Every structure is written in C-alpha cells, then in structure tokens.
C-alpha positions as CSV (number, residue, x, y, z in Angstrom):
1,M,29.4,-68.0,94.7
2,N,25.8,-66.9,95.6
3,I,23.6,-69.6,95.6
4,A,19.8,-70.1,96.0
5,I,17.4,-72.9,95.8
6,C,13.7,-73.0,94.5
7,P,12.2,-76.0,96.0
8,G,9.0,-77.5,95.0
9,T,6.8,-80.2,94.0
10,F,6.5,-79.1,90.4
11,D,4.0,-81.8,89.5
12,P,4.0,-80.9,86.7
13,V,6.1,-77.4,86.1
14,T,4.1,-74.7,85.0
15,K,4.9,-71.2,83.1
16,G,4.7,-69.5,86.8
17,H,7.5,-71.9,87.8
18,V,9.8,-71.2,84.9
19,D,9.0,-67.1,85.3
20,I,10.2,-67.5,89.0
21,F,13.5,-69.5,87.7
22,E,14.4,-66.9,85.3
23,R,14.1,-64.1,87.5
24,S,15.9,-65.7,90.2
25,C,18.5,-66.5,87.7
26,K,19.2,-62.7,87.2
27,I,19.6,-62.3,90.9
28,F,21.9,-65.3,91.9
29,D,25.0,-66.6,90.6
30,K,23.3,-70.1,90.7
31,V,19.9,-71.3,91.2
32,I,19.0,-74.9,91.8
33,A,15.4,-76.0,91.1
34,V,14.9,-79.0,93.8
35,V,12.1,-81.3,93.1
36,M,11.3,-82.2,96.7
37,V,10.3,-85.8,97.6
38,N,6.8,-85.4,99.7
39,P,5.9,-88.7,101.3
40,A,2.5,-87.0,102.2
41,K,1.7,-86.3,98.3
42,T,1.3,-88.6,95.6
43,P,2.2,-87.0,92.4
44,I,1.0,-87.8,88.7
45,F,4.8,-87.7,87.4
46,S,8.0,-89.6,89.3
47,T,10.6,-87.5,90.8
48,E,12.9,-88.3,87.7
49,E,10.0,-87.4,85.3
50,R,9.5,-84.1,86.9
51,V,13.5,-83.5,86.8
52,E,13.3,-84.0,83.1
53,L,10.5,-82.1,82.8
54,I,12.0,-78.9,84.3
55,K,15.2,-79.3,82.6
56,K,13.6,-79.4,78.9
57,V,11.8,-76.3,79.6
58,T,14.8,-74.4,81.5
59,A,17.6,-75.7,79.1
60,H,17.9,-71.6,78.0
61,I,18.7,-70.7,81.4
62,P,22.4,-71.3,82.0
63,N,22.9,-70.9,85.6
64,L,20.0,-73.1,86.5
65,E,20.7,-76.5,88.1
66,V,17.8,-79.1,88.4
67,D,18.0,-81.6,91.1
68,S,15.8,-83.9,93.5
69,Y,15.9,-84.5,97.2
70,Y,14.1,-86.4,99.8
71,G,14.6,-84.7,103.1
72,L,14.5,-81.3,104.7
73,V,14.8,-78.1,102.6
74,A,17.3,-76.8,105.1
75,D,19.2,-79.8,105.2
76,Y,19.4,-79.8,101.5
77,A,20.8,-75.9,101.4
78,R,23.5,-76.8,103.8
79,I,24.5,-79.8,101.4
80,K,24.6,-77.3,98.5
81,D,25.7,-74.3,100.4
82,A,22.8,-72.4,99.5
83,K,21.9,-69.2,102.0
84,T,18.7,-68.4,100.3
85,I,15.7,-70.2,99.5
86,I,13.2,-68.5,96.7
87,K,9.3,-69.4,97.0
88,G,6.9,-67.8,94.5
89,L,3.7,-66.1,96.0
90,R,0.6,-66.0,94.0
91,A,-1.7,-64.6,96.9
92,V,-2.0,-63.6,100.4
93,S,-3.2,-67.2,101.0
94,D,0.4,-68.6,100.0
95,F,2.0,-66.3,102.6
96,E,0.6,-67.7,105.7
97,Y,1.9,-71.3,104.9
98,E,5.1,-70.1,103.1
99,F,5.8,-67.7,106.2
100,Q,5.6,-71.2,108.5
101,Q,7.6,-72.8,106.3
102,A,10.4,-70.0,106.3
103,L,10.6,-69.5,110.0
104,T,11.1,-73.3,110.4
105,N,13.7,-73.5,107.8
106,K,15.5,-70.8,110.0
107,K,15.3,-72.6,112.8
108,L,16.6,-75.6,111.5
109,N,19.5,-73.6,109.6
110,G,20.6,-70.4,111.1
111,D,22.3,-69.4,107.6
112,L,19.4,-69.7,105.7
113,E,17.2,-66.9,104.4
114,T,13.7,-67.1,102.5
115,M,13.2,-64.9,99.9
116,F,9.6,-64.5,98.7
117,M,8.9,-63.3,94.9
118,I,5.6,-62.1,93.9
119,T,4.5,-63.9,90.8
120,N,4.1,-62.4,87.4
121,Q,0.6,-61.1,87.4
122,D,-0.2,-63.3,84.0
123,Y,0.3,-66.4,86.3
124,M,-1.0,-65.4,89.7
125,Y,-4.1,-67.9,89.2
126,L,-2.0,-70.7,88.0
127,S,-0.8,-73.7,90.0
128,S,-0.1,-77.6,89.1
129,T,-3.0,-78.2,90.6
130,I,-5.2,-76.5,88.2
131,V,-3.0,-77.9,85.3
132,R,-3.7,-81.5,86.6
133,Q,-7.2,-80.6,87.1
134,I,-7.7,-79.1,83.4
135,A,-5.5,-82.2,81.9
136,G,-7.4,-84.8,83.8
137,F,-11.0,-83.5,81.9
138,G,-8.9,-83.1,78.5
139,G,-9.0,-79.4,78.5
140,D,-6.2,-77.1,76.8
141,I,-3.3,-76.2,78.8
142,T,-1.5,-74.6,76.1
143,E,-1.9,-71.4,78.1
144,F,-0.1,-72.8,81.5
145,V,2.6,-75.1,80.1
146,H,5.8,-74.8,78.2
147,P,4.8,-76.1,74.4
148,Y,8.0,-78.7,74.9
149,I,6.2,-80.5,77.6
150,K,2.4,-80.0,76.8
151,D,2.1,-83.5,75.0
152,E,4.0,-85.2,77.4
153,I,1.7,-83.8,80.3
154,M,-1.7,-84.7,78.0
155,E,-0.4,-88.2,77.4
156,R,-0.5,-88.8,81.3
157,F,-3.9,-88.2,81.5
158,T,-5.1,-90.4,78.5
159,K,-3.6,-93.6,79.5
C-alpha cells in the first residue's frame, strides 16, 4: 500500500488544507492527516479538538485517516510505513522552510520523500493564522473554513 502523511498544526483546519487532502488522496492509496504536537506553539484548539475538526470536514474522503503525534515526523512516517510527506506550498516564501524540513526528514529517515503540492489558487493567501486573526476580531470566516466547523471556531473566540 502506498501511504503518505500530511503533517501540520491545523489550528484550525482550512479549506486550503482540505483541498490538499482531497488531491493527495487521488494519488496515494492512503493519506494520513497527522496533527503534530509542537511544544513551541500554543494552539487555540487542543490536539484532540483539531483531530475532530479535521474528521468532520473530511468524512467524505474514504482513504484519509486522521491522527495526532508528539515527536518527529520522520519517526511517525517510519511507524506508519509511509514513504512520502505531502506539504502544501502557497508561495515561494513557504518553500525555503519546507525545503529545510524535507532535507532534515530525509537525513532522519532515508526512505522518506517529500512531495510539494502547489495550493489551489483560490487558497494561496489562506492560512490558519489568518483565520484565527479574522475570527479573533469577530470577522466572517465563511470563505475560509468548512461550514461544518465555522460555528465551533467562532465560539472559541467569543468565550
């Protein structure tokens, strides 16, 4: 089975993330969207909440699994027998960081390749940070997140 992982913080998951999941699942037998726990970040949603949000908006994708992991992506890939990491790129500025990560992951796990997927032009500007900023000021995030989770995200910012 050809397995790929799509790691990220997904705080929260956006339409851009879902687009990458959908397109990746057309290429691989199985894709795992893995919520990575990063001690350097302070997410708005807990790891469990982020997993559940992704599950809600990807229920229509039969070969997508959703998981979480605390540790190195290269180790997670080895555990799951995944040979490919999928990373979405929005702009050239994303490439430098992701390129460094890809080289490091290859050093840590020689069997692991990184595939860069160019984001759909409709989502080139979109990031979880932008969604959090708009929601934090009570703005309309309808265009950026799936309607199944919009209210959950907005509730987080009105508490």
